Structures are given as C-alpha cells and as structure tokens.
GUTI-659806 format. One record per residue (C-alpha): residue in one letter; x, y, z. Coordinates in nm, 2 decimals. Layout:
A, X, Y, Z $
...
//
This chain:
M, 0.00, 0.00, 0.00 $
A, 0.15, 0.34, -0.09 $
D, 0.22, 0.58, 0.18 $
A, -0.02, 0.86, 0.24 $
P, 0.07, 1.20, 0.11 $
H, 0.26, 1.41, 0.38 $
L, 0.09, 1.75, 0.32 $
V, -0.27, 1.76, 0.23 $
L, -0.50, 2.07, 0.16 $
R, -0.87, 1.98, 0.16 $
G, -1.13, 2.24, 0.03 $
L, -0.90, 2.53, 0.14 $
A, -1.06, 2.86, 0.11 $
K, -1.02, 3.22, 0.21 $
T, -1.24, 3.53, 0.18 $
Y, -1.13, 3.86, 0.32 $
P, -1.40, 4.10, 0.46 $
G, -1.51, 4.34, 0.21 $
A, -1.35, 4.16, -0.09 $
D, -1.54, 4.10, -0.40 $
G, -1.45, 3.74, -0.40 $
A, -1.27, 3.47, -0.23 $
A, -0.89, 3.49, -0.25 $
V, -0.87, 3.11, -0.25 $
R, -1.14, 2.89, -0.35 $
G, -1.16, 2.54, -0.26 $
V, -0.81, 2.42, -0.30 $
D, -0.72, 2.05, -0.29 $
L, -0.34, 1.94, -0.31 $
A, -0.16, 1.64, -0.19 $
V, 0.23, 1.67, -0.17 $
E, 0.42, 1.34, -0.12 $
R, 0.70, 1.34, 0.14 $
G, 1.02, 1.47, 0.04 $
L, 0.90, 1.61, -0.29 $
M, 0.92, 1.97, -0.41 $
L, 0.58, 2.13, -0.52 $
A, 0.56, 2.45, -0.70 $
V, 0.25, 2.66, -0.69 $
L, 0.26, 2.87, -1.00 $
G, 0.05, 3.15, -1.12 $
P, 0.01, 3.53, -1.21 $
S, 0.02, 3.79, -0.95 $
G, -0.31, 3.81, -0.74 $
C, -0.40, 3.46, -0.82 $
G, -0.39, 3.34, -0.45 $
K, -0.07, 3.15, -0.44 $
S, 0.09, 3.34, -0.15 $
T, -0.24, 3.34, 0.05 $
T, -0.24, 2.95, 0.00 $
L, 0.12, 2.93, 0.14 $
R, 0.02, 3.16, 0.43 $
L, -0.28, 2.94, 0.50 $
I, -0.04, 2.63, 0.51 $
A, 0.18, 2.81, 0.76 $
G, -0.09, 2.92, 0.97 $
L, -0.02, 3.29, 0.91 $
V, -0.38, 3.33, 0.78 $
T, -0.68, 3.16, 0.91 $
P, -0.91, 2.98, 0.65 $
T, -1.27, 3.06, 0.59 $
A, -1.31, 2.68, 0.51 $
G, -1.11, 2.38, 0.46 $
H, -0.83, 2.20, 0.64 $
V, -0.43, 2.17, 0.62 $
E, -0.31, 1.82, 0.72 $
V, 0.04, 1.70, 0.78 $
D, 0.10, 1.32, 0.83 $
G, -0.28, 1.28, 0.87 $
H, -0.30, 1.54, 1.15 $
D, -0.54, 1.83, 1.11 $
L, -0.33, 2.16, 1.18 $
T, -0.62, 2.40, 1.07 $
G, -0.66, 2.54, 1.43 $
V, -0.29, 2.50, 1.52 $
P, -0.09, 2.81, 1.57 $
V, 0.22, 2.91, 1.37 $
H, 0.48, 2.82, 1.62 $
R, 0.34, 2.47, 1.67 $
R, 0.31, 2.37, 1.31 $
D, 0.68, 2.25, 1.26 $
M, 0.71, 2.45, 0.94 $
G, 0.99, 2.66, 0.81 $
V, 0.89, 2.97, 0.61 $
V, 1.12, 3.19, 0.39 $
F, 0.95, 3.49, 0.30 $
Q, 1.00, 3.71, -0.03 $
S, 1.16, 4.00, 0.19 $
Y, 1.38, 3.72, 0.37 $
A, 1.27, 3.91, 0.69 $
L, 1.63, 3.91, 0.84 $
F, 1.73, 4.09, 1.16 $
P, 1.97, 4.38, 1.05 $
H, 2.11, 4.42, 1.38 $
L, 2.23, 4.06, 1.44 $
D, 2.50, 3.89, 1.26 $
V, 2.45, 3.57, 1.01 $
A, 2.49, 3.31, 1.31 $
R, 2.25, 3.49, 1.56 $
N, 1.99, 3.53, 1.27 $
V, 2.01, 3.16, 1.20 $
A, 1.99, 3.08, 1.57 $
F, 1.69, 3.28, 1.66 $
G, 1.43, 3.00, 1.62 $
L, 1.65, 2.77, 1.82 $
E, 1.69, 3.04, 2.10 $
M, 1.32, 3.09, 2.11 $
R, 1.27, 2.71, 2.16 $
K, 1.54, 2.75, 2.45 $
L, 1.77, 2.48, 2.34 $
A, 2.11, 2.44, 2.51 $
K, 2.37, 2.68, 2.38 $
A, 2.60, 2.40, 2.26 $
E, 2.31, 2.23, 2.08 $
V, 2.23, 2.58, 1.91 $
R, 2.61, 2.63, 1.80 $
R, 2.62, 2.29, 1.66 $
R, 2.29, 2.31, 1.46 $
V, 2.38, 2.67, 1.34 $
G, 2.70, 2.54, 1.22 $
E, 2.55, 2.26, 1.03 $
A, 2.28, 2.48, 0.88 $
L, 2.53, 2.75, 0.75 $
D, 2.77, 2.48, 0.60 $
L, 2.46, 2.35, 0.43 $
V, 2.40, 2.67, 0.26 $
R, 2.78, 2.72, 0.22 $
L, 2.80, 3.02, 0.45 $
G, 3.00, 2.89, 0.73 $
H, 3.28, 3.14, 0.67 $
L, 3.04, 3.44, 0.71 $
S, 2.89, 3.36, 1.03 $
G, 3.00, 3.68, 1.19 $
R, 2.91, 3.91, 0.92 $
R, 2.62, 4.16, 0.96 $
I, 2.32, 4.12, 0.72 $
A, 2.40, 4.47, 0.54 $
Q, 2.72, 4.33, 0.44 $
L, 2.58, 4.04, 0.25 $
S, 2.47, 4.01, -0.12 $
G, 2.13, 3.94, -0.20 $
G, 2.21, 3.58, -0.28 $
Q, 2.38, 3.54, 0.06 $
Q, 2.08, 3.70, 0.23 $
Q, 1.86, 3.44, 0.07 $
R, 2.07, 3.16, 0.19 $
V, 2.09, 3.30, 0.54 $
A, 1.69, 3.30, 0.53 $
L, 1.71, 2.94, 0.42 $
A, 1.94, 2.84, 0.69 $
R, 1.71, 3.01, 0.95 $
A, 1.42, 2.81, 0.83 $
L, 1.60, 2.48, 0.81 $
V, 1.80, 2.49, 1.14 $
V, 1.48, 2.42, 1.33 $
E, 1.45, 2.09, 1.12 $
P, 1.09, 2.15, 1.01 $
S, 0.86, 1.88, 0.87 $
V, 0.75, 2.12, 0.58 $
L, 0.96, 2.41, 0.42 $
L, 0.75, 2.67, 0.26 $
L, 0.91, 2.93, 0.02 $
D, 0.73, 3.26, -0.09 $
E, 0.86, 3.38, -0.41 $
P, 1.23, 3.30, -0.30 $
L, 1.41, 3.42, -0.60 $
S, 1.21, 3.75, -0.70 $
N, 1.46, 4.00, -0.55 $
L, 1.76, 3.85, -0.74 $
D, 1.90, 3.94, -1.08 $
A, 1.86, 3.71, -1.36 $
Q, 2.21, 3.54, -1.33 $
L, 2.19, 3.49, -0.97 $
R, 1.83, 3.34, -0.98 $
T, 1.98, 3.07, -1.19 $
A, 2.25, 3.00, -0.95 $
M, 2.01, 2.99, -0.66 $
R, 1.75, 2.77, -0.84 $
D, 2.05, 2.50, -0.84 $
E, 2.13, 2.59, -0.48 $
I, 1.78, 2.55, -0.35 $
G, 1.73, 2.23, -0.54 $
R, 2.05, 2.08, -0.41 $
I, 1.97, 2.17, -0.04 $
Q, 1.61, 2.03, -0.08 $
R, 1.75, 1.70, -0.23 $
E, 2.02, 1.66, 0.06 $
T, 1.76, 1.74, 0.32 $
G, 1.47, 1.54, 0.17 $
I, 1.23, 1.79, 0.31 $
T, 0.88, 1.81, 0.18 $
T, 0.88, 2.17, 0.01 $
V, 0.62, 2.40, -0.12 $
F, 0.72, 2.73, -0.31 $
V, 0.51, 2.98, -0.48 $
T, 0.62, 3.17, -0.79 $
H, 0.51, 3.35, -1.10 $
D, 0.81, 3.24, -1.29 $
Q, 0.72, 2.94, -1.51 $
Q, 1.09, 2.86, -1.56 $
E, 1.16, 2.83, -1.19 $
A, 0.88, 2.60, -1.15 $
L, 0.96, 2.38, -1.43 $
S, 1.31, 2.33, -1.35 $
M, 1.30, 2.31, -0.98 $
A, 0.99, 2.12, -0.89 $
D, 0.90, 1.76, -0.88 $
A, 0.54, 1.87, -0.93 $
V, 0.36, 2.19, -1.04 $
A, 0.02, 2.33, -0.94 $
V, -0.09, 2.61, -1.16 $
M, -0.33, 2.84, -1.00 $
N, -0.57, 3.11, -1.14 $
E, -0.83, 3.32, -0.97 $
G, -0.79, 3.15, -0.64 $
R, -0.84, 2.80, -0.80 $
I, -0.60, 2.51, -0.91 $
E, -0.62, 2.47, -1.28 $
Q, -0.40, 2.16, -1.31 $
T, -0.15, 1.97, -1.10 $
G, 0.10, 1.74, -1.25 $
T, 0.48, 1.68, -1.33 $
P, 0.65, 1.97, -1.51 $
E, 0.63, 1.76, -1.83 $
D, 0.25, 1.71, -1.79 $
I, 0.19, 2.09, -1.74 $
Y, 0.39, 2.19, -2.04 $
E, 0.31, 1.91, -2.27 $
R, -0.04, 1.83, -2.18 $
P, -0.20, 2.15, -2.05 $
A, -0.56, 2.09, -1.91 $
G, -0.69, 2.42, -2.07 $
P, -0.63, 2.74, -2.24 $
F, -0.51, 2.93, -1.93 $
V, -0.23, 2.67, -1.85 $
A, -0.13, 2.65, -2.22 $
R, -0.09, 3.01, -2.24 $
F, 0.08, 3.08, -1.89 $
V, 0.32, 2.80, -1.90 $
G, 0.52, 2.87, -2.22 $
R, 0.45, 3.04, -2.52 $
A, 0.14, 2.90, -2.71 $
N, -0.06, 2.93, -3.03 $
L, -0.42, 2.85, -2.95 $
I, -0.61, 2.80, -3.29 $
E, -0.98, 2.75, -3.28 $
G, -1.11, 2.52, -3.55 $
T, -1.37, 2.24, -3.61 $
S, -1.35, 1.86, -3.53 $
R, -1.36, 1.65, -3.84 $
G, -1.36, 1.30, -3.68 $
R, -1.08, 1.07, -3.58 $
D, -0.75, 0.95, -3.76 $
G, -0.65, 0.65, -3.54 $
E, -0.57, 0.79, -3.20 $
R, -0.58, 1.15, -3.31 $
T, -0.87, 1.39, -3.36 $
V, -0.87, 1.56, -3.70 $
V, -0.92, 1.94, -3.67 $
E, -1.00, 2.17, -3.96 $
L, -0.80, 2.50, -3.89 $
P, -0.83, 2.83, -4.08 $
G, -0.56, 2.86, -4.33 $
L, -0.40, 2.53, -4.22 $
G, -0.64, 2.26, -4.34 $
K, -0.72, 1.95, -4.16 $
I, -0.47, 1.87, -3.89 $
P, -0.43, 1.56, -3.68 $
A, -0.39, 1.65, -3.33 $
A, -0.35, 1.44, -3.00 $
G, -0.59, 1.48, -2.72 $
G, -0.97, 1.48, -2.72 $
P, -1.15, 1.31, -2.86 $
V, -1.38, 1.59, -2.98 $
E, -1.71, 1.49, -3.15 $
S, -1.72, 1.56, -3.53 $
G, -1.85, 1.90, -3.62 $
R, -1.78, 2.04, -3.27 $
P, -1.55, 2.34, -3.20 $
A, -1.19, 2.23, -3.11 $
T, -0.89, 2.44, -3.01 $
V, -0.54, 2.32, -3.10 $
L, -0.23, 2.41, -2.93 $
L, 0.10, 2.45, -3.13 $
R, 0.40, 2.57, -2.93 $
P, 0.61, 2.84, -3.12 $
H, 0.93, 2.64, -3.09 $
R, 0.78, 2.34, -3.24 $
I, 0.71, 2.50, -3.58 $
A, 0.97, 2.50, -3.86 $
L, 1.00, 2.78, -4.13 $
A, 1.15, 2.75, -4.47 $
P, 1.14, 3.00, -4.77 $
S, 0.81, 2.93, -4.95 $
A, 0.80, 2.66, -5.20 $
D, 0.54, 2.44, -5.38 $
T, 0.54, 2.18, -5.12 $
G, 0.18, 2.15, -5.02 $
A, 0.27, 2.27, -4.66 $
P, 0.09, 2.54, -4.49 $
H, 0.20, 2.89, -4.63 $
G, 0.22, 3.23, -4.47 $
T, 0.39, 3.57, -4.46 $
V, 0.64, 3.70, -4.20 $
L, 0.49, 4.00, -4.03 $
S, 0.80, 4.06, -3.80 $
A, 1.12, 3.90, -3.71 $
A, 1.28, 3.99, -3.35 $
Y, 1.64, 3.88, -3.29 $
A, 1.67, 3.77, -2.92 $
G, 2.02, 3.62, -2.89 $
E, 1.97, 3.24, -2.87 $
T, 1.63, 3.27, -3.07 $
V, 1.45, 3.47, -3.33 $
A, 1.09, 3.53, -3.27 $
Y, 0.87, 3.54, -3.58 $
R, 0.50, 3.66, -3.63 $
V, 0.35, 3.48, -3.93 $
R, 0.02, 3.54, -4.08 $
I, -0.13, 3.21, -4.25 $
G, -0.28, 3.27, -4.59 $
G, -0.42, 3.60, -4.68 $
D, -0.64, 3.65, -4.38 $
G, -0.57, 3.35, -4.16 $
P, -0.45, 3.34, -3.81 $
V, -0.13, 3.50, -3.69 $
L, 0.12, 3.25, -3.54 $
D, 0.42, 3.29, -3.31 $
V, 0.72, 3.10, -3.42 $
E, 1.04, 3.07, -3.24 $
R, 1.36, 2.93, -3.42 $
P, 1.70, 2.90, -3.28 $
T, 1.96, 3.14, -3.41 $
G, 2.18, 3.01, -3.67 $
T, 1.98, 2.70, -3.75 $
H, 1.77, 2.84, -4.05 $
Q, 1.78, 3.10, -4.33 $
A, 1.71, 3.44, -4.17 $
L, 1.37, 3.57, -4.28 $
G, 1.26, 3.94, -4.29 $
P, 0.93, 4.09, -4.28 $
G, 0.73, 4.01, -4.61 $
A, 0.89, 3.68, -4.68 $
E, 0.67, 3.40, -4.80 $
V, 0.74, 3.08, -4.60 $
A, 0.64, 2.74, -4.56 $
L, 0.54, 2.60, -4.21 $
S, 0.60, 2.25, -4.07 $
W, 0.59, 2.06, -3.75 $
A, 0.64, 1.72, -3.62 $
P, 0.31, 1.49, -3.61 $
E, 0.31, 1.50, -3.24 $
A, 0.33, 1.87, -3.20 $
P, -0.04, 1.98, -3.25 $
R, -0.26, 1.90, -2.93 $
I, -0.62, 1.97, -2.85 $
V, -0.68, 2.17, -2.53 $
V, -1.03, 2.15, -2.37 $
G, -1.24, 2.45, -2.32 $
S, -1.26, 2.79, -2.50 $
A, -0.95, 2.98, -2.62 $
//
C-alpha cells in the first residue's frame, strides 16, 4: 500500500472581509513526502495566500491543512513544525548571520552547545559557514537568501515553505540559486512548497507543479505534464508560449482527432476526442514550428509580419494565408535561413506537435 501524502490541503478557502470574491477557492492538493511542489500563477491568483494558509499565518474561511494525517487547521504558527522563507527574507539587520540563524532555536530554549552545533550545520549546508560573523547589510542578495534558508532549516521543520524565494535576485543569480535550493532540498529530503510566478523556476526546480488562477487550481502534475499536456487554455498560455487556434473537429484518424483549422487545413492532433462537427482548439508551441522559404510543397504557407532577434532565438510573427490566424514561431539562431518581414514561408511541424486543449480559447 502506498504511503499517504505528507501534506494535504482539503477544500482550503479564504475570503477577506469586504473583498469582491474569495482569494482562495476550495484548493485541494496532496504533496508526497520529500518532494518539491511549485504553486505557479500570476500575481493576485491566491498562491501566496495559500502558502500563508499552510503556514498558519492566515486563518482559512473553510477547509483543512493536514500533515501526516494530523489536522493543523487550528494549530498556531509556532506549533506547526514548518519553516518559512519570505519574499523579503525578514532578516534582523542588527544581528550577525549566526544569530539570525540561531533565532528560532533560542526561542525554543535549546542548550547553547546544541544551538551552536545546529547553526554550524545549517550554515555549512547553505555554504555560508565562513560568513557566520557578518552583519546582514554586508551580504549580497544571494547570501541573504541563503541565510533565510538556513534559519528556516535549522529548526528541522517537517515542511519548508518558500514565498517567491528568488524574486529579489537578478537573472544570473536566480539561475544559480535555483540550483542551490534544489541541492539543499535533495540533501535534506524535506517536503517543500514554493510559490512563484516564474514558469522557468517552477518547471526546472519542482517535482510537481500546481497552476493556480483566480484562487483555484487549474491543473496539477509533473512539469512535463503541465507543459506538454495542459488541461486548458489558461495553462497552455501561462506555461510557455502558445498558439491556440480555434477550429472544427472532423472526426478521428487513429488515436488523433482531425481538426480543420483556418488557413492550415485538416490537422491531426493529440488529445480529445472531440465529436465531429464540434469546436476544437489546437495548441501549437512556437518552438515546435519550422519555417522555410516558400516553395510549392503543399505545406501551409504564410507571410512573415515581424522578426525579432533575441540572442539564442529569433521570434517570428507569421500570418497564415491572406487573412488567416497569426502564429508565433520561435527558431534557434543560426539553424535556419534568416527571414525578414514580407517573406513568404512554408510552415511544418512534427506529427506529435499539435494538441487539443479542452475549453474555449
């Protein structure tokens, strides 16, 4: 028999007095022990409120938070056995690194020798042992973030909660800290939930991703599930770039649904099935579309409207036919003949690239 999930949210909801609607609307989630879950969504979708509900910093309007089968809904913050790293880090500027990390242990009135031992281990884990005597103002943003991590981990929590942990860092440092947080999570084996609006963070760091929108969970799955098999148009658009093309189902071709798309003809697409004659929306990721100078190949044709060089890639906008849909196309730099606005092009893709998404685009 499989082990029960470590952290479970059941019907978790929060409505603030005077608000037009609920900030969190009946969230159900289950996180296996030792895994990292990313709660991904746009600003204002309720993801940080969900994290605070888990931590006990916000009282739910309805629902329950359970850890190892124990209902923690009415348990105060300091008794939940959770470590929290806030977006602002919330470090004490008047204390040095070691005293910041020791704060939670001192509040628990542990023996001084035990505090020193655990602080040393926590700082070694985040690779800051050599800076234990530094003041917070003397640290870089990445170092401050690691101090906040050490402070959360030193109390040996059952669950680690991270609220937009990398949002205050520059792009290069964010990449380094993604790797660092992943390393620490793997070494400690601690069940971790972090919230982010950055899809790259979620896909690269997490074992599972929950995509949130307007207080609800739209889809939960592995990073590959979320990206390759989005449950609906919102997930398809929010996680990665997406062309969503509305068409009409024309029956089945083996395991695929044939969808007639304006300017593109009849395209077999994975997903569905959709009853013949019914509307169907097809997802085509921009990087899965290839372009070539137009030739009489029978492939769909279009006209380049714009081409934007972005270093590693070139982003094209291509109108299909004379008045068909406009598609985003992304090609790696140096892998194709450069095409400028007005160029006539033929489009192609692998058979597995088109996918039906459920719901209206």
